[in-house]
C-alpha positions in Angstrom: 24.2 6.2 -6.2 23.4 2.5 -6.9 20.3 0.6 -6.2 20.6 -2.3 -3.8 18.3 -5.3 -4.3 16.9 -7.0 -1.3 15.8 -10.6 -1.1 12.1 -11.1 -0.2 11.2 -14.4 1.2 8.4 -16.3 -0.5 7.5 -18.5 2.5 6.6 -17.3 6.0 5.4 -19.3 9.0 2.2 -18.1 10.6 3.9 -15.7 13.1 6.1 -14.2 10.4 3.1 -13.7 8.1 1.1 -12.0 10.9 4.1 -9.7 11.6 4.2 -8.7 7.9 0.5 -8.1 7.7 0.7 -6.0 10.9 3.5 -4.0 9.5 1.7 -3.4 6.2 -1.5 -2.3 8.1 0.6 0.2 10.1 2.4 1.4 7.0 -0.9 1.9 5.2 -2.4 3.8 8.1 0.7 6.1 8.3 0.7 6.7 4.5 -3.1 7.4 4.6 -2.6 9.9 7.4 0.3 11.7 5.8 -0.7 11.6 2.2 -4.4 10.7 2.1 -5.5 13.8 0.3 -2.8 13.5 -2.3 -3.5 9.8 -2.8 -7.2 10.5 -3.3 -6.4 13.2 -5.8 -4.0 10.9 -7.7 -6.7 8.2 -7.6 -9.3 10.5 -9.1 -6.8 11.7 -11.8 -6.0 8.1 -12.7 -9.6 7.2 -12.9 -10.4 10.1 -15.2 -7.5 9.2 -17.5 -8.2 5.5 -17.5 -11.9 5.9 -17.8 -12.4 3.3 -15.0 -12.7 3.1 -11.3 -9.7 2.1 -9.2 -10.8 0.3 -6.0 -8.5 1.8 -3.4 -10.2 2.3 -0.1 -7.7 3.7 2.4 -10.0 2.6 5.3 -10.1 -1.0 4.3 -7.4 -3.5 5.4 -5.5 -5.5 2.9 
């Protein structure tokens, strides 16, 4: 199996940017619903190892 690289545009017009933000918000919500507990546990573990707090609030938008 080989990895395929995709091109990510670096410029968006306003409508495209809104579409990307909307998609990311929906993806974040889906991931939080499906993996929220695991994400929170991983965040706590990371914080314990790093000795610092990671600011990841799953209820906050980007």
